[in-house]
C-alpha positions, 0 to 999 in steps of 0.5 A: 499499500502506498501513502500519498500525502497532500501537497500545498504550494503558496507562491509567493508565501507573503505579499502586500495588499493586492498581490496575486498569490498562486495556490495549488494542492494535490492529493485531495478528493476528486470532483470536491468543493474546497475553500480558499481563505485568508485570515487568522485562525480564530479570528477575521477571515475572508473566503477568497475563492471556491475551487473544485478539484479535478479527476486527480484531486488537485486544483490551482487558483490565483487569489488576491491579498485583501484590502484590509490585510496589513 
């Protein structure tokens, strides 16, 4: 049995307000809706995108650092 770990890529890992951030993940469930959010755990958060994984369980999305993030 081969165990495949989920992978996540966020590039760049930080940036100013308005910066475009590329987010990708793999090894998720296929054809499943996921939310990409920005904010602190237990604090203010904003959903930046809704993505559906492809048949292989991956997605790629570009989001923008929100105006309130300072």
